[in-house]
C-alpha positions as CSV (number, residue, x, y, z in Angstrom):
1,M,-11.4,-30.5,-5.5
2,P,-14.2,-28.1,-4.7
3,V,-15.4,-30.4,-1.9
4,S,-13.8,-31.4,1.4
5,N,-13.6,-34.6,3.3
6,Y,-16.9,-35.7,4.7
7,L,-15.4,-36.9,8.0
8,Q,-14.8,-33.4,9.2
9,I,-18.3,-32.1,8.4
10,S,-19.8,-33.0,11.8
11,T,-17.0,-31.3,13.7
12,I,-17.2,-28.1,11.7
13,M,-21.0,-28.0,11.8
14,D,-21.1,-28.7,15.5
15,E,-18.9,-25.6,16.0
16,I,-21.0,-23.4,13.7
17,V,-24.2,-24.4,15.5
18,K,-22.6,-23.6,18.9
19,I,-21.5,-20.1,17.7
20,Q,-24.9,-19.3,16.2
21,P,-23.5,-16.5,14.0
22,S,-25.9,-13.9,12.6
23,T,-23.3,-13.1,9.9
24,M,-21.0,-15.6,8.3
25,L,-18.4,-15.6,5.4
26,D,-17.5,-18.8,3.6
27,V,-14.1,-18.2,2.0
28,G,-13.4,-20.6,-0.9
29,C,-16.9,-22.0,-0.8
30,G,-16.4,-24.6,-3.6
31,L,-19.6,-26.5,-4.1
32,G,-21.3,-24.6,-1.3
33,I,-21.8,-27.5,1.1
34,Y,-21.1,-25.5,4.3
35,G,-23.2,-22.6,3.1
36,A,-26.2,-25.0,2.5
37,L,-25.8,-26.8,5.8
38,S,-25.4,-23.6,7.7
39,R,-28.4,-22.1,6.1
40,V,-30.5,-25.1,7.2
41,F,-29.2,-25.4,10.7
42,L,-28.8,-21.7,11.5
43,E,-32.0,-20.5,9.9
44,G,-34.1,-23.3,11.4
45,D,-37.9,-22.9,11.2
46,N,-37.4,-19.4,9.6
47,L,-36.6,-21.2,6.3
48,Y,-40.2,-22.2,6.0
49,D,-43.3,-20.1,5.5
50,R,-46.1,-22.4,6.6
51,T,-48.8,-20.0,5.1
52,N,-47.1,-20.3,1.7
53,P,-45.0,-23.5,1.6
54,P,-42.4,-24.6,1.1
55,W,-39.8,-21.7,1.5
56,N,-39.8,-18.4,3.3
57,K,-38.7,-15.5,1.0
58,K,-35.0,-15.0,1.0
59,E,-35.2,-11.4,2.0
60,N,-36.9,-12.6,5.2
61,W,-34.1,-14.9,6.3
62,K,-32.4,-13.8,9.6
63,V,-28.8,-15.1,9.0
64,K,-26.5,-13.3,6.5
65,I,-24.3,-15.9,4.8
66,D,-21.9,-14.6,2.2
67,C,-19.2,-16.4,0.2
68,I,-16.0,-15.8,-1.8
69,E,-15.1,-18.1,-4.7
70,G,-12.1,-17.7,-7.0
71,F,-13.4,-20.1,-9.7
72,E,-16.6,-18.8,-11.1
73,K,-17.5,-22.1,-12.9
74,Y,-18.2,-23.6,-9.5
75,I,-21.2,-21.3,-8.9
76,T,-24.6,-22.9,-9.4
77,S,-28.2,-22.2,-8.6
78,L,-27.6,-23.7,-5.2
79,H,-25.1,-21.0,-4.3
80,R,-27.4,-18.3,-5.6
81,H,-30.2,-19.6,-3.4
82,V,-28.1,-20.3,-0.2
83,Y,-25.8,-17.3,-0.1
84,N,-26.8,-13.6,0.3
85,D,-23.8,-12.2,-1.5
86,I,-21.4,-14.1,-3.8
87,L,-18.0,-12.5,-4.4
88,I,-16.0,-13.8,-7.3
89,G,-12.2,-13.2,-7.0
90,N,-8.9,-13.9,-5.5
91,A,-9.6,-14.4,-1.7
92,P,-6.7,-12.5,-0.2
93,E,-7.4,-9.5,-2.4
94,T,-11.1,-9.6,-1.8
95,L,-10.6,-9.8,2.0
96,G,-8.7,-6.6,1.9
97,S,-11.9,-4.7,1.2
98,F,-13.6,-5.7,4.4
99,E,-13.5,-3.8,7.7
100,E,-12.3,-5.4,10.9
101,R,-14.8,-7.7,12.6
102,S,-17.1,-7.7,9.6
103,Y,-18.5,-11.1,10.4
104,D,-19.4,-13.1,13.5
105,L,-17.8,-16.2,11.8
106,V,-15.5,-16.8,8.9
107,L,-15.0,-20.2,7.4
108,A,-11.9,-21.3,5.5
109,I,-12.4,-25.0,4.9
110,D,-9.6,-26.8,3.0
111,I,-8.1,-23.6,1.6
112,I,-4.9,-22.7,3.4
113,E,-3.1,-25.7,1.9
114,H,-3.5,-23.9,-1.5
115,F,-1.0,-21.2,-0.3
116,E,2.7,-21.2,0.1
117,K,3.3,-21.1,3.9
118,E,4.3,-17.4,4.2
119,D,1.3,-16.3,2.1
120,G,-0.9,-18.6,4.1
121,I,0.0,-17.0,7.3
122,L,-0.9,-13.6,5.9
123,F,-4.2,-15.0,4.6
124,I,-5.0,-16.4,8.1
125,R,-4.2,-13.0,9.7
126,E,-6.7,-11.4,7.3
127,L,-9.4,-14.0,8.3
128,Q,-8.7,-13.2,11.9
129,R,-9.0,-9.5,11.2
130,I,-12.4,-9.8,9.6
131,G,-14.0,-12.5,11.7
132,I,-14.8,-12.5,15.4
133,A,-14.4,-16.3,15.2
134,V,-12.5,-18.2,12.4
135,V,-12.8,-21.9,11.6
136,V,-10.2,-23.5,9.4
137,A,-9.8,-27.0,8.2
138,T,-6.8,-28.5,6.3
139,P,-5.6,-32.1,5.4
140,S,-3.4,-33.6,8.1
141,A,-1.2,-35.2,5.4
142,F,0.1,-33.7,2.2
143,I,-2.1,-34.6,-0.8
144,E,-0.6,-34.1,-4.2
145,Q,-3.1,-32.1,-6.3
146,I,-2.6,-30.1,-9.5
147,E,-5.6,-28.8,-11.5
148,P,-4.5,-27.1,-14.8
149,E,-8.0,-25.7,-15.4
150,N,-8.1,-24.1,-11.9
151,P,-4.7,-23.4,-10.3
152,F,-6.5,-22.2,-7.2
153,E,-6.9,-26.0,-6.5
154,N,-3.2,-26.8,-6.5
155,H,-1.8,-27.9,-3.1
156,R,1.3,-26.0,-2.0
157,S,1.7,-26.6,1.7
158,L,1.1,-28.8,4.7
159,W,0.1,-27.4,8.0
160,T,0.7,-29.0,11.4
161,K,-1.3,-28.8,14.6
162,E,1.6,-26.9,16.2
163,E,1.5,-24.3,13.5
164,L,-2.2,-23.7,13.9
165,I,-1.9,-23.4,17.7
166,A,0.9,-20.8,17.2
167,L,-1.4,-18.8,15.0
168,G,-4.0,-18.7,17.8
169,F,-6.2,-21.7,17.0
170,D,-7.6,-24.3,19.3
171,V,-7.4,-27.6,17.4
172,I,-10.8,-29.3,17.8
173,G,-10.5,-32.1,15.3
174,E,-7.5,-34.1,14.0
175,T,-8.3,-37.2,12.0
176,V,-7.8,-37.0,8.2
177,S,-8.1,-33.3,8.7
178,L,-7.1,-30.7,11.2
179,V,-9.9,-28.4,12.3
180,G,-9.1,-25.3,14.3
181,I,-11.0,-22.4,15.7
182,S,-9.7,-19.0,16.8
183,R,-11.7,-16.4,18.6
184,S,-10.9,-12.7,19.2
185,S,-9.9,-12.0,22.8
186,A,-9.7,-8.7,24.6
187,R,-7.5,-10.4,27.2
188,Q,-5.0,-11.6,24.6
189,K,-4.9,-8.0,23.2
190,A,-4.2,-6.6,26.7
191,V,-1.3,-9.1,27.2
192,S,0.2,-8.1,23.9
193,D,-0.1,-4.4,24.7
194,S,1.9,-4.9,27.9
195,K,4.8,-6.3,25.8
196,L,4.9,-3.5,23.2
197,V,7.6,-0.9,23.2
198,I,7.5,2.2,20.9
199,R,11.0,3.6,20.4
200,M,13.4,5.1,17.8
201,F,15.4,2.9,15.4
202,Q,18.3,0.9,16.7
203,D,21.0,-0.9,14.5
204,G,19.7,-4.3,13.5
205,D,16.0,-3.2,13.3
206,E,16.3,-3.2,9.5
207,H,15.9,-6.9,9.4
208,G,12.5,-6.8,11.2
209,I,11.5,-3.7,9.2
210,T,12.1,-5.4,5.8
211,T,10.3,-8.6,7.0
212,L,7.3,-6.5,8.1
213,F,7.3,-4.6,4.8
214,K,6.8,-7.9,2.9
215,E,4.0,-8.9,5.2
216,V,2.1,-5.5,5.0
217,F,2.8,-4.5,1.4
218,G,3.3,-7.9,-0.3
219,R,6.6,-6.9,-1.9
220,E,10.0,-7.8,-0.8
221,M,12.3,-4.9,0.3
222,T,15.9,-6.1,0.2
223,L,18.5,-4.9,2.6
224,D,20.2,-3.2,-0.3
225,E,17.0,-1.2,-1.0
226,W,16.6,-0.4,2.7
227,N,20.2,0.9,2.9
228,W,19.8,3.0,-0.2
229,K,16.6,4.5,1.1
230,Y,17.5,5.2,4.7
231,R,21.4,5.5,4.7
232,G,22.0,6.2,1.0
233,Q,22.6,9.9,1.3
234,G,25.3,9.4,3.9
235,N,22.8,9.7,6.7
236,L,24.4,9.4,10.1
237,R,21.0,8.7,11.6
238,V,18.2,6.4,10.4
239,C,15.0,8.5,10.7
240,S,12.6,5.8,11.9
241,A,10.5,4.8,14.9
242,V,9.4,1.2,15.5
243,I,6.9,-0.8,17.6
244,E,8.6,-3.8,19.1
245,L,6.8,-6.8,20.5
246,L,9.2,-8.0,23.1
247,G,10.5,-11.5,22.4
248,E,9.1,-11.4,18.8
249,G,10.4,-8.4,17.0
250,I,9.2,-5.4,14.9
251,V,5.4,-5.2,14.5
252,G,5.2,-1.5,13.5
253,H,7.3,1.1,11.7
254,Y,7.1,4.9,11.0
255,G,9.9,5.8,8.6
256,G,11.2,9.0,7.1
257,I,13.6,10.0,4.4
258,P,15.7,13.0,5.3
259,F,16.4,15.7,2.7
260,R,18.6,18.7,2.4
261,M,16.1,21.5,1.6
262,T,16.0,25.2,0.8
263,R,13.6,27.7,2.3
264,D,13.9,31.1,0.6
265,G,17.6,30.6,0.1
266,V,18.3,29.2,3.6
267,K,19.2,25.5,4.0
268,I,16.9,23.6,6.2
269,K,16.3,19.9,7.1
270,G,13.1,18.2,5.9
271,I,11.7,14.7,6.0
272,S,9.2,12.7,4.0
273,A,7.2,10.1,5.9
274,C,7.2,6.7,4.3
275,D,6.8,3.0,5.0
276,V,4.2,3.6,7.8
277,M,3.0,0.1,8.6
278,V,1.7,-1.9,11.5
279,R,0.9,-5.6,11.6
280,K,-2.9,-5.9,11.5
281,K,-3.1,-7.6,14.9
282,F,-1.5,-4.5,16.5
283,R,-3.2,-1.7,14.6
284,S,-4.9,1.0,16.7
285,F,-5.4,4.7,16.7
286,A,-3.6,5.0,20.0
287,R,-0.4,3.3,18.8
288,L,-0.4,5.3,15.5
289,K,-0.6,8.5,17.5
290,K,2.2,7.4,19.9
291,I,4.6,6.4,17.2
292,H,3.9,9.5,15.1
293,T,4.4,11.8,18.1
294,L,7.7,10.1,19.0
295,F,8.9,10.3,15.4
296,V,8.1,14.0,15.0
297,D,9.3,15.1,18.4
298,E,12.6,13.3,18.2
299,L,13.4,14.6,14.7
300,Y,12.3,18.1,15.5
301,K,15.0,18.0,18.3
302,D,17.5,17.2,15.4
303,S,16.4,20.5,13.6
304,F,13.9,18.9,11.1
305,I,11.2,21.5,10.5
306,M,9.5,20.3,7.3
307,F,7.5,17.1,7.7
308,Y,5.4,15.9,4.7
309,G,4.5,12.9,2.7
310,F,2.1,11.7,0.0
311,P,-0.4,9.3,1.7
312,N,-3.4,8.1,-0.2
313,E,-6.8,9.6,0.7
314,R,-7.9,6.6,2.7
315,N,-4.8,6.5,4.8
316,L,-4.9,10.2,5.5
317,L,-8.6,10.6,6.1
318,L,-9.3,7.5,8.3
319,P,-6.6,7.8,11.0
320,S,-4.5,10.9,10.5
321,E,-7.0,13.7,10.3
322,K,-9.2,12.2,13.0
323,L,-6.2,12.1,15.3
324,Q,-5.0,15.6,14.1
325,L,-1.6,14.2,13.2
326,Y,-1.6,15.7,9.7
327,E,-3.1,18.8,8.1
328,R,-4.2,18.6,4.5
329,I,-2.4,21.0,2.1
330,E,-3.7,20.0,-1.3
331,T,-4.9,17.1,-3.4
332,V,-2.3,15.7,-5.8
333,Y,-3.2,15.6,-9.5
334,D,-1.6,13.6,-12.3
335,V,-0.9,16.0,-15.1
336,V,-1.3,14.2,-18.3
337,K,-1.3,14.8,-22.0
338,N,-1.7,12.8,-25.2
339,T,1.6,13.4,-27.0
340,A,1.8,15.3,-30.3
341,F,4.9,16.5,-32.0
342,N,5.4,20.3,-31.3
343,N,6.7,22.1,-34.3
344,N,7.0,25.4,-32.4
345,M,9.8,27.9,-31.7
346,S,11.0,25.7,-28.8
347,R,11.9,23.0,-31.3
348,F,14.3,25.3,-33.2
349,I,15.7,27.3,-30.2
350,Y,16.3,24.5,-27.7
351,K,18.0,21.1,-27.9
352,L,17.1,18.2,-25.6
353,F,20.1,15.9,-25.0
354,P,21.0,12.9,-22.8
355,M,23.1,13.7,-19.8
356,S,25.2,11.9,-17.2
357,F,24.3,12.2,-13.6
358,D,27.9,13.2,-13.0
359,D,27.7,16.3,-15.3
360,E,29.1,19.3,-13.5
361,R,26.5,21.6,-15.2
362,I,23.8,20.1,-12.9
363,N,25.1,22.0,-9.9
364,R,25.6,25.2,-11.9
365,L,22.0,25.0,-13.0
366,W,20.8,24.5,-9.4
367,N,22.9,27.4,-8.2
368,E,21.3,29.7,-10.9
369,T,17.7,28.6,-10.5
370,G,17.4,27.3,-6.9
371,H,16.1,30.7,-5.6
372,E,13.0,30.2,-7.8
373,F,12.2,27.0,-5.8
374,R,11.4,28.8,-2.6
375,L,10.7,25.6,-0.6
376,S,12.2,22.5,-2.1
377,I,14.5,19.6,-1.9
378,I,18.0,20.8,-3.1
379,R,18.0,19.2,-6.5
380,D,21.8,19.3,-7.0
381,R,24.0,16.6,-8.5
382,A,24.4,14.6,-5.2
383,Y,20.6,14.4,-4.8
384,L,19.8,13.4,-8.4
385,K,22.6,10.8,-8.4
386,W,21.4,9.2,-5.2
387,R,17.7,9.4,-6.0
388,Y,17.8,8.2,-9.6
389,E,21.1,6.8,-10.8
390,K,21.5,4.6,-7.6
391,N,17.9,3.7,-7.3
392,P,17.7,-0.2,-7.0
393,L,14.2,-0.5,-8.3
394,F,13.9,1.6,-11.5
395,R,16.0,2.8,-14.3
396,Y,15.8,6.6,-15.1
397,E,17.1,8.8,-17.9
398,L,18.4,12.3,-17.4
399,W,17.8,14.8,-20.2
400,G,19.2,18.3,-20.4
401,L,17.9,21.4,-22.2
402,R,20.2,23.9,-23.8
403,K,20.0,26.5,-26.6
404,R,21.2,25.1,-29.8
405,W,24.1,27.6,-30.0
406,S,25.2,27.2,-26.4
407,K,26.5,24.4,-24.1
408,K,25.0,26.1,-21.0
409,L,22.4,24.0,-19.3
410,D,19.0,25.8,-19.1
411,G,16.9,23.0,-17.6
412,L,16.8,19.2,-17.0
413,A,14.2,16.4,-16.7
414,V,14.4,12.9,-15.2
415,V,12.1,10.5,-17.0
416,R,11.1,6.9,-16.7
417,G,8.9,4.8,-19.0
418,D,6.4,2.2,-17.9
419,G,7.1,-0.1,-20.8
420,S,3.9,0.8,-22.6
421,E,2.0,4.0,-23.2
422,K,3.4,6.5,-20.6
423,L,6.5,8.5,-20.1
424,F,6.7,9.8,-16.5
425,I,8.6,13.0,-15.9
426,M,9.9,12.2,-12.4
427,D,11.8,15.4,-11.8
428,M,12.6,18.8,-13.3
429,V,14.9,21.7,-12.6
430,F,14.2,24.9,-14.6
431,S,13.8,28.6,-14.5
432,K,10.2,29.8,-15.1
433,K,11.0,31.0,-18.6
434,V,12.0,27.5,-19.8
435,F,9.3,25.5,-18.0
436,L,7.0,25.2,-21.1
437,P,9.9,24.7,-23.6
438,L,11.2,21.9,-21.4
439,L,7.8,20.2,-21.4
440,S,7.5,20.7,-25.1
441,K,10.9,19.1,-25.8
442,V,10.1,16.1,-23.5
443,E,6.8,15.7,-25.3
444,N,8.7,15.6,-28.6
445,L,11.0,13.0,-27.1
446,A,8.0,10.8,-26.2
447,C,6.7,11.1,-29.7
448,S,10.0,10.0,-31.2
449,L,9.9,7.0,-28.9
450,G,6.3,6.1,-29.9
451,I,5.0,6.8,-26.4
452,A,1.4,8.0,-26.3
453,K,1.2,10.0,-23.0
454,L,3.1,12.2,-20.7
455,S,2.5,12.1,-16.9
456,F,3.9,14.1,-14.1
457,W,3.2,16.0,-10.8
458,V,3.6,19.6,-10.0
459,P,1.9,21.8,-7.3
460,Q,-1.6,23.2,-8.0
461,R,-0.3,26.7,-8.5
462,F,1.1,25.5,-11.9
463,H,-2.2,23.9,-13.0
464,Q,-3.9,26.8,-14.7
465,L,-0.9,27.4,-16.9
466,L,-0.9,23.7,-17.9
467,L,-4.6,23.6,-18.6
468,E,-4.1,26.5,-20.9
469,N,-1.5,24.4,-22.8
470,Q,-3.7,21.4,-23.4
471,F,-2.7,19.3,-20.4
472,S,-5.4,17.5,-18.3
473,L,-5.6,16.9,-14.6
474,V,-6.6,13.6,-13.1
475,P,-6.8,13.1,-9.3
476,F,-4.1,10.6,-8.4
477,G,-5.6,9.5,-5.1
478,A,-2.8,11.0,-3.0
479,T,-2.8,14.1,-0.7
480,L,0.0,16.4,0.4
481,P,-0.2,16.9,4.1
482,R,2.0,18.5,6.8
483,S,2.6,17.5,10.4
484,T,0.5,19.5,12.9
485,H,3.5,20.0,15.2
486,P,3.2,23.7,16.1
487,L,6.8,24.5,15.4
488,T,7.1,23.0,11.9
489,I,6.5,25.0,8.7
490,R,2.9,26.1,8.4
491,K,0.3,25.1,6.0
492,E,0.0,28.5,4.3
493,E,3.7,28.7,3.5
494,I,3.8,25.1,2.2
495,A,0.8,25.8,-0.1
496,E,2.4,29.0,-1.4
497,K,6.1,27.9,-1.9
498,F,6.6,24.1,-1.8
499,F,7.7,22.5,-5.1
500,Y,7.2,18.8,-5.5
501,T,7.3,16.2,-8.3
502,M,6.8,12.5,-8.6
503,G,10.3,12.2,-7.4
504,D,9.3,13.5,-3.9
505,T,6.9,10.7,-3.3
506,D,7.2,8.1,-0.5
507,F,7.0,5.1,-2.9
508,L,10.7,5.5,-3.8
């Protein structure tokens, strides 16, 4: 129901009046009872304009009270009068748009029981991130409730007093409902800092890393996926650093996928940063800098000299550039084209054919063309087989390009569909003279499959040629940076030489 038990109202309102917030967020506001009561008892005499009764103008009110509601049909004229801003949407997703400590007080009255327990814990952590103080209330006994018209109302969990205390709440009411309040505490943060250890990966950490991944990114990473990612190329060393909270486990992680690379014909070791994550409670610029510095310093000692990744703009700009951890190389663009059948010379000269990832011609092709990829992952058979055929998340197809009168491999493309309108070119190996014919033949493949668009990444130095051939460029929201470590490969060289595709990304 969009209304809570009346027996808890006095306990909750007593706490609100004690706090006297100047900003408040009512999450899952329902019928707006707590918004209305808070407006009356926090605004006080300022509600009234005695020279022009009965109400003061809304823009003159002193207290900002906002709300989030997932079911728009609940919103009435009462809400529109009481609340400053009304946000309609899924509460956990909406909360993600707020900065830390956005509100003096956040209310979540009779809402956590609508989550499965694990999701509810993540939801509570979001409330605590946003609010200086957080008040929650939840039934003290499980109440069966299923509402077909509004699934947000379905009850999915029961919370105990002990669980709320473990999540940092003082339980201030426990009748038909449990009412708890948590407050941010500098002292609690200092105690936590004294228990934090930043170190390189140790065997067994993978269990804590995969658990943290689910908490931060909302998707399960299985141990099979973790092993494929971090040990799948026969790696003797897992290239990760972690933040450990003593007695509790992994609360932060800075990962990297090691690659065999080539630099003007010389083999080097490179690494792509990925799965950078810290539990919200422990996020700080200082910890990010410490874990990054340890990660780069330790791997540089192991002869890694190319550090890169593809963070989104927000993740790069907010912490990394401010702390001078990364240096921007270039913005990543999605190269796209509406497919049309190409009836050109390439159609008659070349043949595109399905290949096995075990085909011996892959290595011969790389040996013949690798010198043209002046700074690149070594895209030989071992790499392609690990990266694509053994990938536990997606299915890929490998297509080869050869002249119709020859069996010699002239180029290859790894593709993946999205089940609808796009064919993604994940990777390519080619000599410069067959780059456009390869794209032309893949475009014809897409047409034959009824797929409307091609999509792929290549460095900006290819973009003019592609624009001249009816491709478009769309900013993807990602950036290619390098580590600012003084002994790693410099920005100018990376910009001039590095070849990357969608297959180099850190969302493997």
